[in-house]
Each structure stands twice: as structure tokens, then as C-alpha cells.
C-alpha positions in Angstrom: 45.0 -12.9 14.6 44.2 -13.1 10.8 43.3 -9.9 9.0 40.0 -9.5 7.2 41.8 -9.9 3.9 43.4 -13.2 4.9 40.0 -14.5 6.0 38.4 -13.4 2.8 41.1 -15.2 0.8 40.8 -18.3 2.9 37.1 -18.5 2.5 37.4 -18.1 -1.3 39.8 -21.0 -1.3 37.0 -23.2 0.1 34.9 -22.7 -3.1 35.2 -25.9 -5.0 33.2 -25.8 -8.3 33.7 -26.0 -12.0 34.3 -22.8 -14.0 32.1 -22.1 -17.0 29.6 -24.5 -15.5 26.6 -23.4 -17.6 25.9 -22.2 -21.2 25.6 -18.6 -20.0 26.6 -17.0 -16.8 23.7 -16.4 -14.3 22.7 -16.4 -10.7 19.6 -17.5 -8.9 18.7 -15.2 -6.0 16.0 -15.8 -3.5 13.3 -13.6 -2.0 12.2 -15.5 1.1 11.7 -14.8 4.7 13.4 -16.8 7.5 12.2 -20.3 7.8 10.7 -20.5 4.3 13.3 -23.0 3.2 15.9 -21.1 1.2 18.8 -23.5 2.0 16.7 -26.6 1.4 15.6 -25.3 -2.1 19.1 -24.2 -2.9 20.5 -27.7 -2.0 17.8 -29.4 -4.1 18.4 -27.1 -7.1 22.2 -27.5 -6.8 21.9 -31.2 -6.8 20.0 -31.1 -10.1 22.1 -28.7 -12.0 25.4 -28.6 -10.1 25.5 -25.0 -9.1 27.7 -23.4 -6.4 25.7 -22.1 -3.4 26.8 -18.8 -1.9 25.5 -19.0 1.7 25.6 -16.5 4.6 25.1 -19.5 6.9 28.2 -21.2 5.4 30.2 -18.0 6.0 28.9 -17.8 9.5 30.1 -21.4 10.1 33.5 -20.5 8.6 33.8 -17.5 10.9 32.8 -19.7 13.9 35.6 -22.1 13.0 38.0 -19.2 12.9 37.1 -18.2 16.5 34.3 -15.7 15.9 31.6 -16.7 18.4 27.8 -16.6 18.2 24.9 -16.8 15.8 25.8 -13.4 14.1 29.6 -13.2 14.2 31.0 -9.9 13.0 28.2 -9.0 10.5 30.4 -6.4 8.7 33.1 -9.0 8.0 30.5 -11.6 7.0 29.1 -9.1 4.5 32.5 -8.4 3.1 33.2 -12.1 2.6 29.8 -12.6 1.0 30.5 -9.7 -1.5 34.1 -10.7 -2.2 33.2 -14.4 -2.8 30.2 -13.3 -4.9 32.5 -11.1 -7.0 35.0 -14.0 -7.3 32.4 -16.5 -8.7 31.2 -14.0 -11.3 34.7 -13.2 -12.4 35.5 -16.9 -12.7 32.4 -17.5 -14.8 30.6 -19.6 -12.2 26.9 -19.7 -12.3 25.6 -19.9 -8.7 22.8 -19.7 -6.2 22.6 -16.9 -3.7 21.3 -18.5 -0.5 20.1 -15.3 1.2 17.0 -13.2 1.4 17.5 -10.4 -1.2 14.3 -8.6 -0.2 16.4 -5.4 0.5 19.1 -6.0 -2.1 17.1 -6.9 -5.3 18.4 -3.9 -7.3 22.0 -4.2 -6.0 22.1 -7.9 -6.8 20.7 -7.3 -10.3 23.2 -4.5 -10.9 26.1 -6.7 -9.8 25.0 -9.5 -12.1 24.7 -7.1 -15.0 28.2 -5.6 -14.4 29.6 -9.1 -14.7 27.7 -9.9 -17.9 25.3 -12.2 -16.0 21.6 -12.4 -15.5 19.9 -12.6 -12.1 16.8 -14.8 -11.9 14.8 -14.0 -8.8 12.9 -16.9 -7.2 10.2 -15.9 -4.7 9.8 -18.6 -2.0 6.6 -18.5 0.0 4.9 -20.7 2.6 2.1 -20.4 5.2 3.2 -18.6 8.4 2.0 -21.6 10.4 4.5 -23.9 8.7 7.3 -21.4 9.0 6.8 -20.9 12.7 6.7 -24.7 13.2 10.0 -25.0 11.3 11.7 -22.3 13.3 10.5 -23.7 16.6 11.7 -27.2 15.6 15.1 -25.7 14.5 15.5 -24.0 17.9 14.8 -27.2 19.7 17.4 -29.1 17.6 20.0 -26.4 18.3 19.3 -26.5 22.0 19.9 -30.3 22.0 23.0 -30.0 19.7 24.5 -26.5 19.7 27.3 -27.7 17.3 25.0 -28.5 14.4 25.0 -26.6 11.1 21.4 -25.2 11.3 20.7 -21.5 10.8 20.5 -19.7 14.1 17.7 -17.3 13.0 14.7 -17.8 15.2 11.1 -16.6 15.6 12.1 -13.1 16.9 14.2 -12.4 13.7 11.4 -13.8 11.6 8.9 -11.3 13.1 11.3 -8.4 12.4 11.7 -9.4 8.8 8.0 -10.0 8.3 7.4 -6.3 8.3 10.1 -5.7 5.6 8.5 -8.4 3.4 5.0 -6.9 3.9 6.1 -3.4 2.9 8.7 -4.0 0.1 7.7 -4.4 -3.5 9.2 -7.4 -5.2 10.1 -6.8 -8.9 10.8 -9.0 -11.8 10.2 -12.4 -10.2 11.3 -15.2 -12.5 9.6 -18.0 -10.6 7.6 -18.8 -7.5 8.0 -21.8 -5.2 5.6 -22.7 -2.4 7.8 -24.6 0.1 4.7 -26.0 1.8 4.0 -28.1 -1.3 6.1 -30.8 -2.9 9.4 -29.3 -3.9 10.7 -31.6 -6.6 8.0 -30.9 -9.3 8.5 -27.2 -8.7 12.3 -27.5 -9.0 11.8 -29.4 -12.3 9.5 -26.6 -13.6 12.1 -24.0 -12.6 14.9 -25.9 -14.4 12.7 -26.1 -17.5 12.2 -22.4 -17.4 16.0 -21.8 -17.2 16.4 -24.1 -20.2 14.0 -22.0 -22.1 16.2 -19.0 -21.2 19.1 -20.9 -22.9 21.3 -20.6 -19.8 21.4 -24.4 -19.2 
């Protein structure tokens, strides 16, 4: 059985990206409820500006491959891997995308970025509840047909739990907003232009 430290080290070894990949070190963090399309937006953005994506779903899949079963395998270990890998990319001057909902961790994420001489740009993802529920139900159907696929395991029940958090938490210093119910590409281009204005790209 591998120790937590060994698993953290092995996960970090899977990170393949260029160091000093932008003019200035920064991170893009999302505020976005389950089903809003965080991973989709992260992938689209990374394709355009070649950023590493730090993803809790990716860590979950890594832990599943290491023998940890279920949709939420060992949340404490998952969090440790996320924090350690996040620290590693900052220390190696790798600008990146945090593919997670930072609604409860806005200040912590901003403080960690500042400690590493980086800036955190918060992007608020929104969408109509009707579209989100349709996406979550479709995802659940696809998982039931193919349990081995790489889709997020978060479903409608978890969405309803987190909805209350989003409705009662103040979001501060949002850099950009994206409505994932609309065409994504023009919004991604506008976000990239704003980042260029900040002279980080």
C-alpha cells in the first residue's frame, strides 16, 4: 500500500507542462456550481493559451486507478494532493487553471497566489438552472451506460446542496463572467483579451 506522500509525489509526476509558460505568473480560478461547465471552459481556455489544468476530477481518476473506489475517494487525501500539486505548479512558475468551484475558498486561493508572487483571476461561470439540470441528468445517464468513463460523478443531489452555498455566499473581485448557456468561444476570446490587457500573456 502506497503512503499518502508517495501518492502525492506520483500525481505531481503526471503534470506535464512548460515552466515559465506566461509573461507573469497567474492562476485562473472558477466560481461555478456543479454542471455549469467548469471543465469544458477550462479545456477550451487551455487549448487557446496552453495552461495546465489543476482538476479535482483528474485527481479522483488518479486515485481510482490507484485502487480507491467510488465517486468521492478519500476526500482528505484528494484535498492534500490538490493543495500539494497547486503549490508545486506555483513554485515552478507555471500559470494554470484551477478547475474547481472556489465559492468557499476564494480568499484562501487568493492568499496562496499572493504568497507565490502570482495573481488569481476569478472567473464566474453562470447558466440557467434548466440547462444545468439537463446536463447533470444526461451525465448520469452516460455514466450508467459506461461506468468507466471520465465524466464527473457529481449529480443533481450534490448540485442542490451546493446551490444554497452559492445563493448565500458573496463573490468578491470577479475578473470576468461567462454564461455557459451561450456560445463559449467569443467569451473565451474576450477573457483572453482581458488577460492580455493585464500583461500576463
